[in-house]
C-alpha positions as CSV (number, residue, x, y, z in Angstrom):
1,M,-110.8,203.2,99.4
2,T,-110.0,199.9,101.3
3,A,-108.1,201.5,104.1
4,F,-110.8,203.9,104.7
5,R,-113.7,201.3,104.6
6,M,-111.7,199.4,107.4
7,F,-111.2,202.0,109.4
8,W,-114.8,203.1,109.2
9,L,-116.0,199.9,109.8
10,D,-113.5,199.5,113.1
11,W,-114.8,202.7,114.4
12,Q,-118.6,201.3,113.8
13,Y,-117.4,198.3,116.2
14,H,-116.3,200.8,118.8
15,S,-119.2,203.1,118.4
16,V,-122.6,201.4,117.5
17,A,-121.9,197.7,117.6
18,R,-124.4,195.3,119.5
19,K,-123.1,192.7,121.8
20,T,-124.9,189.3,121.8
21,D,-124.0,185.5,122.5
22,G,-122.9,183.3,119.9
23,T,-122.4,179.5,119.6
24,V,-119.3,178.1,118.3
25,L,-120.3,175.7,115.5
26,K,-117.0,174.5,114.7
27,K,-113.2,175.4,114.4
28,W,-110.3,175.0,112.1
29,K,-106.5,175.5,111.7
30,S,-105.0,176.1,108.1
31,A,-101.3,176.4,107.6
32,G,-99.9,178.9,105.2
33,S,-103.1,180.9,105.0
34,S,-104.1,184.5,104.3
35,I,-106.3,187.1,105.5
36,S,-108.5,188.3,102.7
37,Y,-110.0,192.0,102.4
38,G,-112.7,191.7,99.7
39,S,-112.6,188.2,98.5
40,T,-114.7,185.9,100.8
41,G,-117.7,187.8,102.2
42,T,-116.9,187.0,105.8
43,S,-116.4,189.6,108.7
44,R,-113.1,190.4,107.6
45,S,-114.2,191.2,104.0
46,F,-114.3,194.7,102.8
47,G,-115.7,195.3,99.3
48,A,-116.8,193.2,96.7
49,K,-116.5,189.5,96.5
50,G,-113.7,188.3,94.5
51,A,-111.5,191.6,94.6
52,G,-109.4,192.3,97.3
53,V,-106.0,191.8,99.2
54,N,-104.8,188.9,100.4
55,V,-101.9,188.9,103.1
56,S,-99.9,185.8,103.4
57,L,-99.4,184.7,107.3
58,G,-98.5,181.8,109.2
59,S,-101.2,179.4,110.6
60,N,-104.5,180.7,110.7
61,Y,-107.0,179.9,113.5
62,T,-110.8,180.0,112.8
63,I,-113.9,179.9,114.4
64,R,-117.2,179.7,112.8
65,Y,-119.9,180.8,115.1
66,Q,-123.8,181.7,114.9
67,Y,-125.6,184.6,116.7
68,R,-129.1,185.8,116.9
69,T,-129.5,189.7,116.1
70,A,-131.8,192.0,118.2
71,L,-134.5,191.4,115.4
72,G,-134.5,187.6,116.0
73,V,-132.5,186.6,112.9
74,M,-130.1,184.0,113.1
75,R,-126.6,184.7,111.5
76,E,-123.5,182.5,110.8
77,D,-119.9,184.2,110.5
78,E,-116.6,183.2,111.1
79,D,-113.6,185.0,112.6
80,D,-109.7,184.5,112.7
81,V,-108.4,184.5,116.2
82,S,-105.4,183.9,118.1
83,R,-103.9,180.4,119.0
84,S,-104.7,180.8,122.8
85,D,-108.3,181.6,122.0
86,W,-108.7,178.9,119.5
87,E,-107.4,176.1,121.9
88,R,-109.5,177.3,124.5
89,V,-112.9,177.1,122.7
90,Q,-114.9,174.2,121.5
91,P,-117.9,173.6,119.5
92,G,-120.9,174.4,121.4
93,D,-119.2,176.6,123.8
94,V,-120.9,180.1,124.2
95,L,-119.1,183.5,123.1
96,S,-119.6,187.2,122.8
97,V,-120.3,188.2,119.5
98,F,-120.5,192.0,118.5
99,Y,-122.4,193.1,115.3
100,L,-123.5,196.1,113.6
101,P,-127.2,196.9,113.6
102,K,-127.5,198.5,110.0
103,L,-125.0,195.8,108.7
104,P,-126.0,192.5,110.8
105,H,-124.0,190.4,108.4
106,H,-120.6,192.2,109.8
107,S,-119.7,190.6,113.1
108,R,-116.8,189.9,115.1
109,L,-115.9,187.6,118.2
110,S,-115.2,189.9,121.4
111,T,-111.7,188.3,121.0
112,G,-111.3,189.8,117.3
113,M,-112.1,193.4,118.5
114,R,-109.2,195.8,118.3
115,P,-109.7,198.3,121.4
116,L,-108.1,201.3,120.3
117,L,-107.3,200.8,116.6
118,P,-109.6,204.0,115.3
119,L,-108.0,206.2,117.9
120,T,-104.5,204.9,117.2
121,L,-104.8,205.6,113.6
122,F,-106.2,209.0,114.2
123,L,-103.6,210.1,116.6
124,L,-100.9,208.9,113.9
125,G,-102.5,209.9,110.7
126,A,-103.6,213.3,112.0
127,P,-100.3,215.1,112.9
128,M,-98.6,213.3,109.9
129,T,-101.1,214.9,107.3
130,F,-100.8,218.3,109.3
131,L,-96.9,218.1,109.2
132,G,-97.0,217.1,105.7
133,T,-99.3,220.0,104.5
134,L,-97.3,222.3,106.5
135,G,-94.0,220.8,105.1
136,E,-95.5,221.4,101.4
137,F,-96.5,224.9,102.2
138,F,-93.1,225.9,103.1
139,I,-91.5,224.0,100.3
140,V,-93.7,225.4,97.6
141,G,-93.4,228.9,99.2
142,D,-89.6,228.8,99.1
143,L,-89.6,227.4,95.3
144,R,-92.1,230.4,94.3
145,K,-89.7,232.8,96.0
146,K,-86.7,231.4,94.4
147,Y,-88.7,231.2,90.7
148,L,-90.0,235.0,91.1
149,N,-86.3,236.1,92.1
150,K,-84.6,234.3,89.3
151,H,-87.3,235.9,86.8
152,Q,-87.1,239.3,88.3
153,T,-83.4,239.1,87.9
154,N,-83.5,237.8,84.3
155,S,-85.6,240.4,83.3
156,T,-83.8,243.4,85.0
157,N,-80.7,241.9,83.3
158,R,-82.3,242.0,80.0
159,H,-83.4,245.5,80.2
160,P,-80.7,247.8,81.9
161,S,-83.2,250.9,81.0
162,A,-85.7,249.6,83.5
163,A,-83.6,249.4,86.1
164,K,-82.8,253.0,86.1
165,S,-86.3,254.7,86.1
């Protein structure tokens, strides 16, 4: 379910996200950090707080920012960025933020947008699903033929009179 939710959120960012300006509040670097899915409640959190997957990486470069939604509500969030983006910004700088109107607590900095991830996942996943289904169809069909042939041969050998008629 988590993979589907991640794909769905990426798709939402590419189809319905609103762009607004955000202000950098602070930034930090943490060594030996991890990406958490479902455990922090930030923009990279998918699922219930406290339950998720943590993937350990090298240094993590994080920016905390605030932004105003179209309804005028101020929100704060944080996003992991590349080292070069992290070095380029300072507290008080204005950055582009994308947020989801129906889920305004979900946001990403424009540097965190993955431009073709949903399309890439679809283009890789759809053929693999089709080929897997096709392969299963042929394998199951072949096994069924072998099973039927074996049982027809056995029943013919048991009843020689059935073979004469």
